[in-house]
Structure formats: C-alpha cells, structure tokens
N, C-alpha and C positions, 0 to 999 in steps of 0.2 A: 456316846452322844456328845461329841466334841463340837467346837465352834464351827467345824466345816459340815456337820450333819445337816440333813434336809431340814429337819424340824427346827433347828437353831437358826438356820439360814431364813426360813420363812417367818419366824417371830422377829428376827432382827430387821428384815426388809419391811415389816409392817409394824414396827414399834410405835409409829405415829398414831395408829389406831388402837394398838394393844394397850398402850399407856392410858388410854381414856377409860378403860373398863373398870379398873379399881376406884375411879374417881366419880363414877355415875352417882347422881343423887340417890337413886333407889338403894344402891350398894351401901353408900355411906350411911343412910338412915337405917338400913337393916343391921349393919354391924355395930352402930352406936346404940341401937335400941329405940331410935326415935321413929321408925316407920309406923304409920297408921296401920292397924291390923287389917282393915278392908283392902289395902293395897297388897299385902302379903297374901291374903286369901285369894285375890285375883291372880297373883303370880302362881300360887300353888296349883290352882285349876288349870291354867294355861300350861304350866310345866308338866303336869301329869299327861296331858294330851300330846305335848312335845315328846315326852319319853316313849310314847307308843310309836312315833315315827322314827325315833332313834333306834329302837329294837328292830324295826323293819330294815332300816339302813345297814346296821351291823350284820344282819342276816344276809343282805345283798353283798356286803363285802366279803363275807366268808364264802359265798358260793362262787365268787370271781377270782379269789386268790389261788395261785398255783403253789404258794408256799403254805404247806400244811400247818406249820406253827402259827402263821399269821391268821389262817382260816379258823384254827382252834381258838386263838386269842379272841377273835370277833365273835365267835359263837359263844364263848364263855362270858363275855361282856353282855351279849344279848340275853343270855339265860339268866345271869345275875339281875339284869334290869327287869326282865319279865317276871321274876319270882321274888327275890328278896327286896330289891329296891321298891317295886310296886307295892308289895306288902307294907313296907315301911311308910310309903307315901299314903296308903289307905289310912294307916294310923294317924298320920299328920292331918289328913283331911278331916278325920274324926274329931281331932283336937280343935279344928277350926270350924266345927259344927256342920260339916258337910258329909253328904253320903256319896258313895261312888256312883250311884245311878244319877244323882244330881250332876256330878262333874262330867260323866259321859254324855249327858244331854246338852252340856254347855257347848256352844259353837266356839271353835277356836277364833281368836282375834285375828285380824288381817296379817300382822306381822308374824304371828305364830304359824299361820297356815302357809305363809309365803316361805318361811324358814324350813319348815318340814318338807314342803314341795321341792325346794332347792336340794335338800339332802338326798331325798328319794330319786330325783331326776338325775343327779350327779352319780349316785350309786347305781342307777339303772342303765345309764348310757355310757358311763365312763369306765376306767380301769379300777382295779382293786385299790391301787395307789391313790387314785383320784378320789375315790370313795373315802378312804381312810383319812385323807387330808381334809376333806370337807367336814369331817366329825372331829378333828383334833382340837380346834379352838374351844369347842364345848367342854371337853375334858380338861385341857390345860388352863384355860383362863379362870375356871372355878378355883383351881389350886392357887394361882397367882393372886387372884382377888382376896383369897383368905389370908395368904402370907402378908399381903400389903396392908390389911386392915386388922391384923391380929391384935394390936394394942387397943383399938376401938372395942373389940369384942370382950376384952378383959373387964371393961367397965359397963358392959350391956347388962341392963337389969331385967331384960325379957328372957326368960328361961327357954321359951320356944325358939326365939331366934338364935340364942346361944347354942342350943343342941343342933339346930339345923346347920349352922355355919361351922360348928366344931368338926363335922364330918369331913370337910375339905381341908382340914389342918391335920387330919389323922395320918399316921404313917401308912396305914392300908391304902388310903386314897392316893397318897403321893407315890406309892409303889405302883399303883395301877395306872397312874399317868406316865410314869417312867416306862412301864411295860409297853404301853400304847405307843409312846414315841419310839421306842426301839423297833417296834414292828413297822412303823412308817419308814424309818430310816433303813431298815433292812430291805423293805421293798424297793426303795429308791436304789440301793446298791445292787440289787439283783436284776431289777427290770428297767430302771431308769425312767425316763419320760421328758416331756418338754417342760422345763422349769417355769417358763413364763405362764403356762397354763395352770400348773400346780399353784403358783404364786396368786394367780387371779382367783382360783377356787378358795384358797386360804383366806385371802383378803375379804372376799365376799362373805365368808363364814364369820369372820371377826366383826364385820359390819352388822350382820344378823345378831351376833351376841349383844352388841351395844343396843341395837334396835329392840331386842327382847327385854332388856332392862327398861328402856324407854317406854315400851309398850305397858310394862307393868306399873311404872311410875305414873303414867297418864291414864291408866285403866282403859286402854284403847278399845273402842267399839267400832263396828262397821257404821260408815257415814250414812248409808241409806239402807 
C-alpha cells in the first residue's frame, strides 16, 4: 500500500474533504466528552440502521468479485457486522435506554437513507471494485478520526464515549482497515477501471461521511 496504490491516491486526491472529518463538531465533542447524550443516542440509532445497509452492500461486493480472496474478505466483514458487531451495538443501545424493537421502528433520517441508497445502488449496478471503493471511506475515516483525536480521548470523562471510540484505536480495527485497503488495491491491479469514476464514487462517500456526522449533530428530521 504505497503512495502509488489506488487507496492512497484516492485519499490524497480528496484530502480537502477528508481533512474536515476529524474536525467536525460532533466528532470533537464526542472525543472530548462534551457531546450531549441525546445527540449520541440519535447517532447510535441511525448508525445501527446504516450498518444493516453496509452488511447488504458487502454481500453484493462478495457476489461480484472474481477474486476469491476479496469475496471471502467481504463476506467475513459482512458476517462480523451481522453477528458480533450487531450484538455489541445492541448492548450499547441498552446502555442508552433503547430496545432493538424501538430502533428498528425508527425511520432513518434523510441523510442516512440517502447514504445507504448510494452504497446499495453503487454495489448493485457497479463493479466489485466500485462497490468496495464506495465503502472504503466508512472503514478508513473512523480510524483516521480516532488517531487525530486520540489526545482528546485521554481526558474524556464519559466512560461510554471512551469505550466506543477506543475500538477504532485498537490494533484489530487498524488491521481490518489495512486488510480492506489491500483488497481494494488488489482489485485495481487485477481488473483496473476508470479512475475518474472511482474517484467520483470515493469523493461522494466522503461527503456522505461528513454529512452523517452533520446529521447526528443536528439530529436531522424529515422536513415534512
């Protein structure tokens, strides 16, 4: 994963947007411990619904990849999210005073629904590489956000926030991000594609990542 790899090139070409993610007010307040709990509760509900869409998107990526190692990776990530990660999220929701039935009844906010629809549409109509690229900012940005705000987390007095954020600083999460990036880079080397299209997909996903934080910060609702 050198400077000439696809993943590094995509990040470099979109650094104007990427650099905004660790600085978002929601992120800063979460890592410092100043985030009001109702905003984090809103985020958790929306993120659970988002993860359902991510599982579906990863399954689509697996079905499209001719590279068995990439297909296996996508399926393993989908399986982990659908089992272990969802179980962990259910525990988190319980700590927030929410039941799973309540969360599933909650309608996704406009930005959340648009982001999930973008991922599923890209994975349904595009190549395996295009699908994997559309999901890359979700994985990678959470790692970079955690690394950029590590010092804030050290003085965070909210145990729930510290535990949530520490996941993204773990070696296991870092390894998962690197593994995913290698899969994206390998597909590019094997199958290629139109870089301009891949860059457009990546950039749109980064925008949605920023908008997702914005959605949670403003506790976004449907206007009508």
